[in-house]
Backbone as ProteinMPNN parsed JSONL, in Angstrom:
{"seq_chain_A": "XXXXXXXXXXXXXXXXXXXXXXXXXXXXXXXXXXXXXXXXXXXXXXXXXXXXXXXXXXXXXXXXXXXXXXXXXXXXXXXXXXXXXXXXXXXXXXXXXXXXXXXXXXXXXXXXXXXXXXXXXXXXXXXXXXXXXXXXXXXXXXXXXXXXXXXXXXXXXXXXXXXXXXXXXXXXXXXXXXXXXXXXXXXXXXXXXXXXXXXXXXXXXXXXXXXXXXXXXXXXX", "coords_chain_A": {"N_chain_A": [[2.342, -24.718, -26.46], [-0.54, -23.157, -25.255], [-2.754, -20.948, -26.98], [-2.659, -17.534, -26.159], [-5.047, -16.187, -23.961], [-7.228, -13.572, -24.641], [-8.38, -10.679, -22.9], [-11.393, -9.086, -22.415], [-11.6, -5.764, -21.906], [-13.814, -4.359, -21.155], [-15.42, -6.164, -20.018], [-18.008, -8.031, -18.322], [-18.483, -9.135, -14.889], [-19.033, -11.837, -15.038], [-17.92, -12.634, -17.517], [-15.251, -12.033, -17.016], [-14.611, -13.821, -14.936], [-14.842, -16.163, -16.352], [-12.682, -15.958, -18.171], [-10.555, -15.862, -16.341], [-10.704, -18.395, -15.198], [-9.908, -19.897, -17.383], [-7.24, -19.237, -17.445], [-6.153, -20.349, -15.199], [-4.777, -22.937, -15.31], [-2.292, -22.098, -16.156], [-1.107, -20.712, -14.16], [1.629, -20.636, -12.153], [3.103, -19.733, -9.999], [2.444, -18.281, -6.792], [1.462, -15.814, -4.426], [1.195, -13.47, -1.659], [0.153, -10.198, -0.747], [0.708, -9.262, 2.324], [-0.77, -7.765, 5.048], [0.236, -6.554, 8.025], [-0.527, -5.351, 11.086], [0.384, -2.159, 10.622], [1.881, -2.531, 8.4], [3.21, -3.807, 5.286], [4.356, -7.042, 4.615], [7.421, -8.366, 3.605], [9.997, -10.528, 2.238], [13.509, -10.27, 2.922], [16.806, -10.302, 1.716], [20.118, -11.286, 0.503], [20.661, -10.842, -3.016], [21.103, -13.063, -5.89], [23.529, -12.318, -7.032], [24.736, -11.185, -4.889], [25.33, -8.553, -4.36], [23.349, -6.829, -3.634], [20.369, -6.301, -1.634], [17.59, -8.152, -1.931], [14.165, -7.29, -1.992], [11.566, -9.169, -1.523], [8.566, -10.827, -2.479], [6.247, -12.642, -0.343], [5.759, -15.929, -1.083], [5.524, -18.522, -3.648], [6.103, -21.459, -5.698], [3.355, -23.384, -7.009], [2.287, -26.534, -5.723], [1.743, -29.946, -6.483], [-1.68, -30.64, -6.65], [-2.704, -28.314, -5.634], [-4.551, -25.23, -5.281], [-4.115, -21.826, -6.524], [-4.636, -20.057, -4.437], [-4.409, -21.733, -2.183], [-1.711, -22.368, -2.419], [-0.54, -19.854, -2.019], [-1.268, -19.352, 0.667], [0.063, -21.478, 1.949], [2.786, -21.029, 1.235], [3.266, -18.472, 2.326], [2.987, -19.052, 5.051], [5.066, -20.95, 5.38], [7.301, -19.362, 4.941], [7.12, -17.179, 6.664], [5.732, -17.814, 8.959], [3.209, -16.82, 9.167], [-0.307, -16.839, 9.364], [-2.918, -16.227, 7.117], [-5.633, -14.085, 6.121], [-7.221, -13.98, 3.314], [-8.659, -11.429, 1.246], [-11.631, -10.254, -0.431], [-11.683, -8.38, -3.465], [-12.428, -5.402, -5.371], [-11.331, -5.042, -7.782], [-9.006, -6.153, -10.281], [-5.72, -6.479, -11.486], [-4.082, -7.011, -14.523], [-0.89, -7.664, -15.604], [1.677, -7.422, -17.912], [4.861, -7.652, -17.707], [6.972, -5.052, -18.644], [5.994, -4.913, -21.22], [3.236, -4.25, -21.797], [0.743, -1.794, -20.822], [-0.681, -1.885, -17.503], [-3.722, -3.686, -17.134], [-6.846, -2.925, -15.944], [-9.449, -4.603, -14.353], [-12.752, -4.722, -13.367], [-14.209, -6.41, -10.666], [-16.822, -8.135, -8.947], [-16.42, -8.128, -6.042], [-15.064, -10.678, -5.461], [-13.209, -13.561, -4.352], [-10.516, -13.29, -5.64], [-7.222, -13.026, -7.124], [-5.444, -9.955, -6.528], [-3.542, -9.189, -8.265], [-2.347, -10.225, -11.387], [0.251, -11.458, -13.011], [1.853, -11.704, -16.071], [4.371, -13.807, -17.138], [7.566, -13.897, -18.907], [7.612, -16.422, -20.136], [5.013, -16.927, -20.706], [3.52, -18.077, -18.743], [1.847, -17.597, -15.548], [1.962, -15.468, -12.623], [0.516, -14.873, -9.479], [-0.903, -12.577, -7.061], [-2.408, -12.318, -3.968], [-4.495, -10.257, -1.865], [-4.242, -9.703, 1.547], [-4.868, -10.06, 5.093], [-2.832, -10.394, 8.005], [-3.172, -12.788, 10.622], [-1.84, -13.537, 12.84], [1.303, -13.411, 14.653], [4.436, -12.686, 12.98], [7.343, -14.696, 12.045], [10.551, -15.289, 10.902], [11.266, -18.056, 8.783], [13.317, -21.062, 8.516], [14.072, -21.056, 5.873], [14.191, -18.477, 5.137], [15.959, -15.476, 5.053], [15.314, -13.089, 6.322], [12.67, -10.843, 7.427], [11.017, -7.942, 6.224], [9.346, -4.97, 7.094], [7.011, -2.857, 5.787], [5.687, 0.373, 5.507], [3.212, 2.086, 3.483], [4.495, 4.474, 2.521], [7.179, 3.76, 2.81], [7.331, 1.643, 1.03], [7.1, 3.046, -1.4], [9.403, 4.601, -1.181], [11.55, 2.752, -1.31], [11.155, 1.81, -3.865], [11.44, 4.068, -5.433], [13.822, 5.303, -4.799], [17.367, 5.093, -4.151], [18.33, 3.281, -1.646], [20.03, 2.027, 1.229], [19.947, -0.816, 3.475], [20.737, 0.102, 5.946], [20.143, 2.859, 5.717], [17.361, 2.641, 5.605], [16.781, 1.508, 8.139], [17.665, 3.55, 9.792], [15.693, 5.369, 9.437], [13.447, 4.755, 10.958], [12.857, 2.163, 10.129], [11.806, -1.287, 10.07], [12.854, -4.529, 10.702], [13.048, -8.125, 10.811], [15.364, -10.297, 11.453], [16.809, -13.447, 10.702], [19.408, -14.156, 10.525], [22.672, -12.611, 10.358], [23.063, -9.934, 8.025], [24.512, -7.96, 5.402], [24.173, -4.729, 6.079], [24.795, -2.499, 4.644], [24.23, -2.84, 2.027], [22.362, -2.047, -0.944], [18.822, -1.807, -1.1], [16.892, -3.788, -3.166], [14.097, -3.549, -5.081], [11.89, -6.098, -5.903], [9.767, -7.363, -8.623], [7.061, -7.695, -7.593], [6.98, -5.942, -5.437], [7.338, -3.475, -6.701], [4.998, -3.469, -8.17], [3.162, -3.296, -6.086], [3.682, -0.71, -5.163], [2.752, 0.714, -7.376], [0.004, -0.052, -7.273], [-0.802, 1.025, -4.819], [-0.759, 3.702, -5.42], [-2.373, 3.918, -7.736], [-4.761, 2.656, -7.06], [-5.81, 3.951, -4.751], [-8.119, 4.358, -3.147], [-9.268, 1.773, -2.889], [-7.085, 0.428, -1.671], [-6.66, 1.948, 0.665], [-9.068, 1.552, 2.01], [-8.849, -1.177, 2.451], [-6.562, -1.273, 4.169], [-7.491, 0.255, 6.318], [-9.559, -1.34, 7.246], [-8.354, -3.365, 8.736], [-7.233, -1.961, 10.885], [-9.51, -1.206, 12.256], [-10.247, -3.559, 13.455], [-8.754, -3.782, 15.713], [-5.8, -3.813, 17.783], [-5.448, -6.076, 19.378], [-5.972, -8.267, 17.85], [-3.692, -9.542, 17.123], [-2.684, -10.708, 19.348]], "CA_chain_A": [[1.805, -23.647, -25.628], [-1.873, -22.731, -25.66], [-2.866, -19.565, -27.425], [-2.939, -16.612, -25.071], [-6.43, -15.733, -23.86], [-7.421, -12.134, -24.563], [-9.364, -10.274, -21.908], [-12.212, -7.953, -22.805], [-11.44, -4.768, -20.852], [-15.126, -3.876, -20.734], [-16.201, -7.356, -19.74], [-18.759, -8.139, -17.082], [-17.854, -10.024, -13.924], [-19.185, -13.203, -15.537], [-16.925, -12.877, -18.555], [-13.916, -12.023, -16.441], [-14.424, -15.071, -14.223], [-14.621, -17.173, -17.384], [-11.311, -15.835, -18.654], [-9.632, -16.221, -15.272], [-10.718, -19.852, -15.097], [-9.095, -20.428, -18.467], [-5.828, -18.972, -17.178], [-5.727, -21.056, -13.984], [-3.732, -23.957, -15.535], [-1.007, -21.47, -16.475], [-0.587, -20.066, -12.951], [2.624, -21.548, -11.576], [3.559, -19.215, -8.709], [1.394, -17.545, -6.103], [1.882, -15.2, -3.17], [0.218, -12.576, -1.049], [0.483, -8.949, -0.069], [0.22, -9.497, 3.683], [-0.793, -6.546, 5.853], [0.403, -6.876, 9.447], [-0.649, -4.076, 11.784], [0.364, -1.094, 9.617], [2.984, -2.831, 7.493], [3.223, -4.913, 4.333], [5.477, -7.914, 4.975], [8.183, -8.948, 2.494], [11.277, -11.123, 2.59], [14.691, -9.499, 2.562], [18.02, -11.111, 1.746], [21.013, -11.022, -0.633], [20.319, -11.34, -4.343], [22.025, -14.106, -6.351], [24.845, -11.716, -7.262], [25.289, -10.862, -3.585], [25.699, -7.15, -4.213], [22.176, -6.073, -3.198], [19.413, -7.026, -0.805], [16.302, -8.22, -2.595], [12.92, -7.193, -1.223], [10.881, -10.191, -2.3], [7.235, -11.163, -1.979], [6.0, -13.925, 0.287], [5.077, -16.767, -2.06], [6.371, -19.47, -4.362], [5.497, -22.319, -6.718], [2.288, -24.31, -6.678], [2.712, -27.917, -5.583], [0.704, -30.944, -6.657], [-2.975, -30.197, -7.169], [-3.232, -27.2, -4.857], [-4.962, -24.038, -6.004], [-3.241, -20.673, -6.331], [-4.874, -19.531, -3.092], [-3.804, -22.671, -1.228], [-0.258, -22.216, -2.525], [-0.186, -18.591, -1.369], [-1.387, -19.536, 2.113], [1.137, -22.379, 2.395], [4.093, -20.381, 1.077], [3.369, -17.392, 3.317], [3.229, -19.664, 6.357], [6.387, -21.572, 5.391], [8.359, -18.347, 4.919], [6.993, -16.145, 7.701], [4.895, -18.332, 10.052], [1.961, -16.056, 9.212], [-1.583, -17.29, 8.838], [-3.489, -15.053, 6.461], [-7.043, -14.019, 5.765], [-7.343, -13.306, 2.019], [-9.862, -10.612, 1.158], [-12.203, -9.999, -1.743], [-11.375, -7.056, -3.981], [-13.338, -4.917, -6.408], [-10.573, -4.88, -9.026], [-7.85, -7.014, -10.482], [-4.83, -5.943, -12.509], [-3.272, -7.917, -15.322], [0.34, -6.965, -15.967], [2.69, -8.099, -18.699], [5.981, -6.809, -17.322], [7.828, -4.501, -19.666], [5.417, -5.006, -22.552], [1.98, -3.547, -21.924], [0.253, -1.092, -19.646], [-1.561, -2.733, -16.694], [-5.141, -3.705, -17.485], [-7.704, -2.996, -14.756], [-10.724, -5.262, -14.588], [-13.607, -4.666, -12.194], [-14.852, -7.655, -10.24], [-17.847, -7.857, -7.944], [-16.004, -8.609, -4.732], [-14.797, -12.114, -5.429], [-11.91, -13.911, -3.778], [-9.599, -13.465, -6.755], [-5.981, -12.277, -6.891], [-5.416, -8.538, -6.885], [-2.544, -9.012, -9.317], [-2.048, -11.353, -12.258], [1.426, -11.045, -13.772], [2.276, -12.631, -17.11], [5.811, -13.97, -17.208], [8.067, -14.007, -20.285], [7.311, -17.743, -20.704], [3.569, -16.941, -20.892], [2.844, -18.555, -17.552], [1.398, -16.482, -14.728], [2.183, -15.383, -11.185], [-0.576, -14.093, -8.899], [-0.755, -12.058, -5.7], [-3.65, -12.041, -3.253], [-4.466, -9.224, -0.832], [-4.621, -10.44, 2.759], [-4.501, -9.607, 6.432], [-2.218, -11.375, 8.901], [-3.997, -13.062, 11.803], [-0.962, -13.888, 13.958], [2.59, -12.722, 14.604], [5.391, -13.293, 12.049], [8.654, -15.174, 12.459], [11.234, -15.821, 9.715], [11.509, -19.492, 8.81], [14.698, -21.463, 8.229], [14.359, -20.804, 4.468], [14.097, -17.033, 4.926], [17.002, -14.712, 5.736], [14.694, -12.109, 7.202], [11.438, -10.191, 7.005], [11.053, -6.485, 6.289], [7.988, -4.472, 7.308], [6.992, -1.611, 5.029], [4.509, 1.217, 5.374], [3.088, 2.519, 2.083], [5.541, 5.431, 2.177], [8.448, 3.043, 2.682], [7.243, 0.921, -0.241], [7.441, 3.999, -2.463], [10.785, 5.045, -1.016], [12.454, 1.724, -1.809], [10.968, 1.689, -5.314], [11.768, 5.319, -6.136], [15.12, 5.834, -4.381], [18.443, 4.119, -3.923], [18.621, 3.319, -0.217], [20.576, 0.811, 1.823], [19.208, -1.276, 4.655], [21.091, 1.034, 7.029], [19.307, 4.047, 5.522], [15.998, 2.275, 5.966], [16.694, 1.333, 9.597], [17.856, 4.861, 10.424], [14.46, 6.134, 9.266], [12.38, 4.017, 11.649], [12.551, 0.914, 9.457], [11.642, -2.442, 10.942], [13.159, -5.826, 10.116], [13.165, -9.268, 11.706], [16.386, -11.073, 10.759], [17.175, -14.745, 11.259], [20.863, -14.211, 10.506], [23.27, -11.319, 10.007], [23.252, -9.6, 6.613], [25.245, -6.713, 5.211], [23.194, -3.645, 6.089], [25.223, -1.429, 3.746], [23.793, -3.136, 0.671], [21.17, -1.338, -1.421], [17.592, -2.591, -1.173], [16.456, -3.955, -4.551], [12.678, -3.944, -5.136], [11.526, -7.094, -6.908], [8.574, -6.913, -9.357], [5.816, -7.604, -6.817], [7.026, -4.721, -4.628], [7.08, -2.364, -7.622], [3.565, -3.499, -8.477], [2.449, -2.793, -4.911], [3.809, 0.744, -5.198], [1.8, 1.154, -8.404], [-1.362, -0.258, -6.808], [-1.071, 1.981, -3.738], [-1.019, 5.004, -6.057], [-3.444, 3.828, -8.721], [-5.983, 2.187, -6.407], [-5.683, 4.477, -3.391], [-9.351, 4.137, -2.387], [-9.345, 0.347, -2.575], [-6.031, 0.05, -0.735], [-6.888, 2.619, 1.948], [-10.166, 0.846, 2.673], [-8.287, -2.446, 2.897], [-5.703, -1.05, 5.339], [-8.335, 0.75, 7.406], [-10.389, -2.422, 7.781], [-7.61, -4.09, 9.764], [-7.107, -1.092, 12.052], [-10.777, -1.216, 12.978], [-10.382, -4.799, 14.202], [-8.063, -3.624, 16.985], [-4.458, -4.401, 17.85], [-5.432, -7.358, 20.059], [-6.125, -9.373, 16.904], [-2.407, -10.223, 16.993], [-2.242, -11.249, 20.639]], "C_chain_A": [[0.432, -23.234, -26.143], [-1.862, -21.279, -26.084], [-3.284, -18.686, -26.263], [-4.382, -16.157, -25.118], [-6.454, -14.213, -23.784], [-8.515, -11.828, -23.564], [-10.084, -9.04, -22.397], [-12.194, -6.935, -21.674], [-12.775, -4.217, -20.367], [-16.024, -5.022, -20.299], [-16.952, -7.262, -18.426], [-18.01, -9.042, -16.131], [-17.928, -11.472, -14.403], [-18.108, -13.527, -16.564], [-15.525, -12.921, -17.986], [-13.632, -13.331, -15.711], [-14.151, -16.205, -15.21], [-13.186, -17.134, -17.878], [-10.315, -16.257, -17.574], [-9.57, -17.741, -15.114], [-9.87, -20.484, -16.192], [-7.605, -20.266, -18.209], [-5.277, -19.786, -16.01], [-4.661, -22.117, -14.256], [-2.354, -23.369, -15.82], [-0.446, -20.666, -15.305], [0.378, -21.027, -12.271], [3.235, -21.031, -10.277], [2.479, -18.335, -8.114], [1.928, -17.003, -4.788], [0.828, -14.256, -2.656], [0.882, -11.293, -0.567], [-0.134, -9.05, 1.318], [0.347, -8.216, 4.491], [-0.827, -6.925, 7.329], [0.479, -5.568, 10.229], [-0.663, -2.951, 10.751], [1.452, -1.291, 8.56], [2.611, -3.92, 6.473], [4.498, -5.716, 4.578], [6.099, -8.511, 3.71], [9.399, -9.675, 3.052], [12.402, -10.174, 2.2], [15.917, -10.393, 2.707], [18.866, -10.843, 0.516], [20.47, -11.588, -1.937], [21.345, -12.402, -4.757], [23.43, -13.566, -6.567], [25.527, -11.324, -5.953], [25.614, -9.402, -3.36], [24.527, -6.249, -3.813], [21.321, -6.947, -2.289], [18.055, -6.996, -1.502], [15.163, -8.073, -1.608], [11.888, -7.977, -2.022], [9.545, -10.539, -1.658], [7.232, -12.468, -1.21], [5.215, -14.773, -0.713], [6.049, -17.698, -2.745], [5.562, -20.314, -5.326], [4.348, -23.163, -6.161], [2.852, -25.723, -6.613], [1.519, -28.845, -5.77], [-0.556, -30.37, -7.284], [-3.52, -28.98, -6.426], [-3.601, -26.026, -5.755], [-3.969, -22.913, -5.763], [-3.409, -20.105, -4.921], [-4.248, -20.431, -2.037], [-2.284, -22.55, -1.239], [0.198, -20.942, -1.831], [-0.224, -18.739, 0.145], [-0.268, -20.404, 2.656], [2.492, -21.683, 2.349], [4.288, -19.267, 2.108], [3.679, -17.975, 4.694], [4.632, -20.255, 6.442], [7.501, -20.546, 5.496], [8.306, -17.392, 6.102], [6.235, -16.582, 8.944], [3.555, -17.611, 10.17], [0.8, -16.859, 8.641], [-2.278, -16.068, 8.266], [-4.971, -15.229, 6.193], [-7.156, -13.275, 4.438], [-8.669, -12.55, 1.93], [-10.332, -10.503, -0.292], [-11.846, -8.587, -2.177], [-12.373, -6.673, -5.068], [-12.629, -4.727, -7.746], [-9.44, -5.885, -9.069], [-7.034, -6.427, -11.628], [-4.079, -7.07, -13.2], [-2.076, -7.136, -15.837], [1.238, -7.9, -16.762], [3.944, -7.245, -18.563], [6.806, -6.372, -18.522], [7.25, -4.476, -21.063], [4.181, -4.123, -22.7], [1.67, -2.762, -20.66], [-0.641, -2.036, -18.844], [-3.02, -2.585, -17.131], [-5.954, -3.867, -16.204], [-9.042, -3.619, -15.131], [-11.527, -5.232, -13.294], [-14.197, -6.046, -11.918], [-15.797, -7.326, -9.107], [-17.516, -8.567, -6.64], [-15.96, -10.136, -4.67], [-13.417, -12.351, -4.833], [-10.968, -14.311, -4.905], [-8.31, -12.707, -6.446], [-6.161, -10.799, -7.247], [-4.527, -8.316, -8.1], [-2.324, -10.314, -10.061], [-0.937, -10.914, -13.194], [1.782, -12.112, -14.797], [3.794, -12.63, -17.199], [6.264, -14.059, -18.662], [7.757, -15.344, -20.943], [5.822, -17.972, -20.897], [2.832, -17.711, -19.8], [2.567, -17.351, -16.655], [1.816, -16.641, -13.264], [1.1, -14.488, -10.61], [-0.24, -13.651, -7.481], [-2.138, -11.756, -5.135], [-3.423, -10.915, -2.248], [-4.98, -9.853, 0.449], [-4.176, -9.723, 4.025], [-3.814, -10.74, 7.181], [-3.125, -11.575, 10.109], [-3.168, -13.6, 12.967], [0.359, -13.158, 13.773], [3.578, -13.442, 13.682], [6.665, -13.773, 12.723], [9.343, -15.748, 11.232], [11.489, -17.316, 9.85], [12.964, -19.783, 8.481], [15.067, -21.207, 6.771], [14.336, -19.32, 4.126], [15.189, -16.323, 5.708], [16.413, -13.714, 6.726], [13.415, -11.561, 6.596], [11.594, -8.691, 7.159], [9.614, -5.987, 6.279], [7.899, -3.053, 6.761], [5.648, -0.903, 5.122], [4.362, 1.586, 3.893], [4.172, 3.509, 1.662], [6.894, 4.758, 1.999], [8.479, 2.18, 1.426], [7.67, 1.841, -1.377], [8.912, 4.417, -2.387], [11.766, 4.028, -1.59], [12.358, 1.614, -3.327], [11.479, 2.909, -6.073], [13.167, 5.847, -5.832], [16.125, 4.7, -4.221], [18.845, 4.203, -2.456], [19.162, 1.966, 0.244], [19.688, 0.376, 2.986], [19.51, -0.375, 5.845], [20.266, 2.304, 6.925], [17.88, 3.782, 5.996], [15.835, 2.176, 7.484], [16.848, 2.661, 10.332], [16.639, 5.763, 10.29], [13.266, 5.333, 9.773], [11.952, 2.754, 10.918], [12.535, -0.248, 10.436], [11.947, -3.724, 10.171], [13.19, -6.873, 11.217], [14.104, -10.242, 11.009], [16.668, -12.384, 11.483], [18.677, -14.894, 11.366], [21.407, -12.845, 10.113], [23.358, -11.152, 8.497], [23.939, -8.24, 6.536], [24.264, -5.562, 5.065], [23.583, -2.477, 5.195], [24.817, -1.685, 2.291], [22.505, -2.391, 0.342], [19.987, -2.299, -1.483], [17.073, -2.59, -2.614], [14.996, -4.401, -4.586], [12.428, -4.952, -6.254], [10.161, -6.718, -7.508], [7.304, -6.768, -8.52], [5.8, -6.386, -5.911], [6.764, -3.503, -5.505], [5.598, -2.307, -7.999], [2.743, -3.003, -7.296], [2.516, -1.275, -4.851], [2.832, 1.337, -6.213], [0.363, 1.064, -7.899], [-1.742, 0.722, -5.706], [-1.378, 3.369, -4.3], [-2.27, 4.959, -6.933], [-4.793, 3.481, -8.088], [-6.005, 2.654, -4.95], [-6.937, 4.221, -2.552], [-9.471, 2.683, -1.957], [-8.329, -0.019, -1.499], [-6.217, 0.7, 0.628], [-8.019, 1.954, 2.714], [-9.692, -0.497, 3.214], [-7.456, -2.258, 4.163], [-6.509, -0.569, 6.54], [-9.134, -0.376, 8.039], [-9.668, -3.21, 8.853], [-7.454, -3.256, 11.021], [-8.364, -1.157, 12.906], [-10.987, -2.487, 13.785], [-9.678, -4.738, 15.553], [-6.74, -4.365, 17.026], [-4.459, -5.775, 18.496], [-5.68, -8.534, 19.13], [-4.83, -10.152, 16.776], [-1.933, -10.868, 18.276], [-2.464, -12.767, 20.702]], "O_chain_A": [[0.262, -22.989, -27.337], [-1.056, -20.483, -25.603], [-4.158, -19.051, -25.477], [-4.89, -15.784, -26.176], [-5.768, -13.627, -22.947], [-9.456, -12.603, -23.394], [-9.447, -8.05, -22.755], [-12.717, -7.206, -20.593], [-12.85, -3.662, -19.27], [-17.243, -4.87, -20.221], [-16.574, -6.506, -17.531], [-17.012, -9.654, -16.51], [-16.993, -12.245, -14.196], [-17.461, -14.572, -16.488], [-14.701, -13.735, -18.404], [-12.545, -13.893, -15.845], [-13.34, -17.092, -14.946], [-12.542, -18.177, -17.991], [-9.334, -16.939, -17.871], [-8.491, -18.302, -14.919], [-9.193, -21.485, -15.96], [-6.796, -21.058, -18.693], [-4.061, -19.898, -15.853], [-3.702, -22.198, -13.489], [-1.351, -24.079, -15.731], [0.585, -20.009, -15.447], [-0.019, -22.117, -11.858], [3.827, -21.807, -9.526], [1.695, -17.719, -8.836], [2.74, -17.643, -4.12], [-0.299, -14.235, -3.152], [2.002, -11.297, -0.055], [-1.35, -8.938, 1.473], [1.434, -7.649, 4.607], [-1.782, -7.531, 7.813], [1.413, -4.782, 10.066], [-1.664, -2.804, 10.05], [1.885, -0.338, 7.913], [1.817, -4.818, 6.755], [5.581, -5.151, 4.728], [5.407, -9.08, 2.866], [9.785, -9.463, 4.202], [12.267, -9.379, 1.27], [16.055, -11.137, 3.678], [18.381, -10.228, -0.434], [19.893, -12.674, -1.963], [22.336, -12.617, -4.059], [24.412, -14.265, -6.317], [26.745, -11.15, -5.91], [26.116, -9.034, -2.298], [24.698, -5.039, -3.671], [21.52, -8.158, -2.188], [17.447, -5.935, -1.644], [15.186, -8.654, -0.523], [11.399, -7.519, -3.054], [9.417, -10.542, -0.434], [8.112, -13.308, -1.4], [4.129, -14.383, -1.142], [7.248, -17.676, -2.469], [4.462, -19.931, -5.725], [4.369, -23.594, -5.007], [3.776, -26.07, -7.35], [0.423, -28.572, -5.28], [-0.505, -29.701, -8.316], [-4.695, -28.649, -6.581], [-3.043, -25.851, -6.838], [-3.09, -23.022, -4.908], [-2.429, -19.717, -4.287], [-3.623, -19.941, -1.097], [-1.644, -22.621, -0.19], [1.21, -20.946, -1.131], [0.697, -18.297, 0.833], [0.293, -20.105, 3.71], [3.257, -21.739, 3.312], [5.364, -19.143, 2.693], [4.529, -17.455, 5.417], [5.316, -20.088, 7.451], [8.545, -20.831, 6.083], [9.335, -16.849, 6.504], [6.105, -15.805, 9.89], [2.847, -17.773, 11.164], [0.909, -17.475, 7.58], [-2.234, -14.991, 8.861], [-5.486, -16.339, 6.058], [-7.185, -12.045, 4.436], [-9.679, -12.989, 2.481], [-9.554, -10.64, -1.236], [-11.72, -7.694, -1.34], [-13.073, -7.527, -5.612], [-13.242, -4.305, -8.726], [-8.982, -6.392, -8.045], [-7.588, -5.94, -12.614], [-3.52, -7.958, -12.557], [-2.232, -6.072, -16.437], [1.521, -9.022, -16.341], [4.072, -6.222, -19.236], [7.277, -7.194, -19.309], [7.928, -4.064, -22.004], [4.096, -3.331, -23.639], [2.23, -3.007, -19.592], [-1.296, -2.9, -19.427], [-3.477, -1.49, -17.455], [-5.771, -4.835, -15.466], [-9.683, -3.213, -16.1], [-11.045, -5.665, -12.247], [-14.625, -6.75, -12.833], [-15.596, -6.348, -8.386], [-18.225, -9.471, -6.197], [-16.709, -10.779, -3.934], [-12.57, -11.458, -4.813], [-10.663, -15.487, -5.103], [-8.311, -11.828, -5.585], [-6.927, -10.448, -8.144], [-4.731, -7.377, -8.869], [-2.14, -11.369, -9.455], [-1.16, -10.085, -14.077], [1.989, -13.275, -14.45], [4.419, -11.577, -17.321], [5.444, -14.272, -19.555], [7.647, -15.417, -22.167], [5.403, -19.085, -21.217], [1.634, -17.968, -19.929], [2.99, -16.232, -16.949], [1.994, -17.744, -12.748], [0.792, -13.447, -11.19], [0.585, -14.257, -6.797], [-2.932, -11.037, -5.742], [-2.293, -10.658, -1.834], [-6.042, -10.475, 0.447], [-3.252, -8.909, 4.025], [-4.169, -11.907, 7.015], [-3.773, -10.633, 10.564], [-3.721, -14.064, 13.965], [0.512, -12.374, 12.836], [3.565, -14.67, 13.605], [7.021, -13.328, 13.814], [8.777, -16.62, 10.573], [11.885, -17.787, 10.917], [13.746, -18.874, 8.203], [16.253, -21.144, 6.448], [14.449, -18.948, 2.958], [15.33, -16.548, 6.91], [16.94, -13.519, 7.822], [13.114, -11.78, 5.423], [12.225, -8.218, 8.105], [8.769, -6.51, 5.553], [8.615, -2.158, 7.21], [4.603, -1.495, 4.852], [5.309, 1.41, 3.126], [4.713, 3.398, 0.562], [7.671, 5.147, 1.127], [9.537, 2.004, 0.821], [8.495, 1.471, -2.213], [9.577, 4.567, -3.413], [12.711, 4.404, -2.284], [13.357, 1.356, -3.999], [11.903, 2.796, -7.223], [13.653, 6.741, -6.525], [15.77, 3.522, -4.165], [19.608, 5.086, -2.065], [18.797, 0.914, -0.281], [18.798, 1.108, 3.417], [18.63, -0.117, 6.665], [19.742, 2.784, 7.93], [17.279, 4.598, 6.696], [14.871, 2.695, 8.045], [16.23, 2.87, 11.376], [16.556, 6.8, 10.947], [12.227, 5.244, 9.119], [10.812, 2.313, 11.063], [13.167, -0.201, 11.491], [11.367, -3.974, 9.114], [13.337, -6.554, 12.397], [13.696, -10.938, 10.079], [16.753, -12.427, 12.71], [19.174, -15.66, 12.191], [20.668, -12.012, 9.588], [23.684, -12.094, 7.775], [23.938, -7.474, 7.499], [23.598, -5.436, 4.037], [22.788, -1.557, 5.003], [25.038, -0.838, 1.426], [21.673, -2.136, 1.213], [20.135, -3.458, -1.871], [16.845, -1.534, -3.204], [14.684, -5.515, -4.166], [12.725, -4.682, -7.418], [9.469, -5.855, -6.969], [6.546, -5.818, -8.715], [4.732, -5.84, -5.633], [6.044, -2.592, -5.096], [5.022, -1.226, -8.129], [1.72, -2.348, -7.495], [1.525, -0.621, -4.526], [2.168, 2.337, -5.939], [-0.415, 2.002, -8.078], [-2.876, 1.198, -5.661], [-2.163, 4.12, -3.721], [-3.115, 5.852, -6.874], [-5.837, 3.959, -8.532], [-6.195, 1.854, -4.033], [-6.829, 3.9, -1.368], [-9.744, 2.396, -0.791], [-8.667, -0.696, -0.528], [-5.958, 0.065, 1.65], [-7.942, 1.808, 3.934], [-10.087, -0.906, 4.306], [-7.625, -3.003, 5.128], [-6.22, -0.961, 7.671], [-9.362, -0.366, 9.249], [-10.302, -3.684, 9.796], [-7.536, -3.794, 12.125], [-8.289, -1.162, 14.135], [-11.809, -2.507, 14.701], [-9.963, -5.542, 16.44], [-6.574, -5.407, 16.392], [-3.573, -6.581, 18.211], [-5.609, -9.684, 19.563], [-4.853, -11.31, 16.361], [-0.884, -11.513, 18.293], [-2.152, -13.395, 21.714]]}, "name": "protein", "num_of_chains": 1, "seq": "XXXXXXXXXXXXXXXXXXXXXXXXXXXXXXXXXXXXXXXXXXXXXXXXXXXXXXXXXXXXXXXXXXXXXXXXXXXXXXXXXXXXXXXXXXXXXXXXXXXXXXXXXXXXXXXXXXXXXXXXXXXXXXXXXXXXXXXXXXXXXXXXXXXXXXXXXXXXXXXXXXXXXXXXXXXXXXXXXXXXXXXXXXXXXXXXXXXXXXXXXXXXXXXXXXXXXXXXXXXXX"}
């Protein structure tokens, strides 16, 4: 295993890009926070234990020689039929789950992931910020899709609610098959990170969400 690259928290954009390039070979999974109309789109389905419903990011493993961005675009399409438009951001967060506080690094509006998560095996998972440019449909490998407003993201992360609770409060899902709606919704790490980002980076995220509204609803027609 290569020695872990340290990131200078006060680094310039040039230095950060250098460090990110060094980490690229260790990125093994990639996904996207996809904003569709006024919702973030996630997968929903039973966890391995079967006693909860996981709320899981759109994304998966890199294949062959594809880049992290190419993998995110492919995985999102394979799971939700969505084509996405990734956006540049002014910040990126590095997170080592359960070990360190998130590290915020400013970038000068480059097409880089919004989130870089270090896994226990010292490999990385990334998440891009993106807009949907067509209508979603669950694929054969996806039990269903769940559509979350920012408030609903926080609610699932901060409270113990079932799918029935969610649906009774104007929740929106698109299911390919029947699932037990009485099961509790379990936020997976990327959803918890989104809740953090919506609070910590409210200006960045609000500008991102507003930019899609300004394009008009007919963008999905």
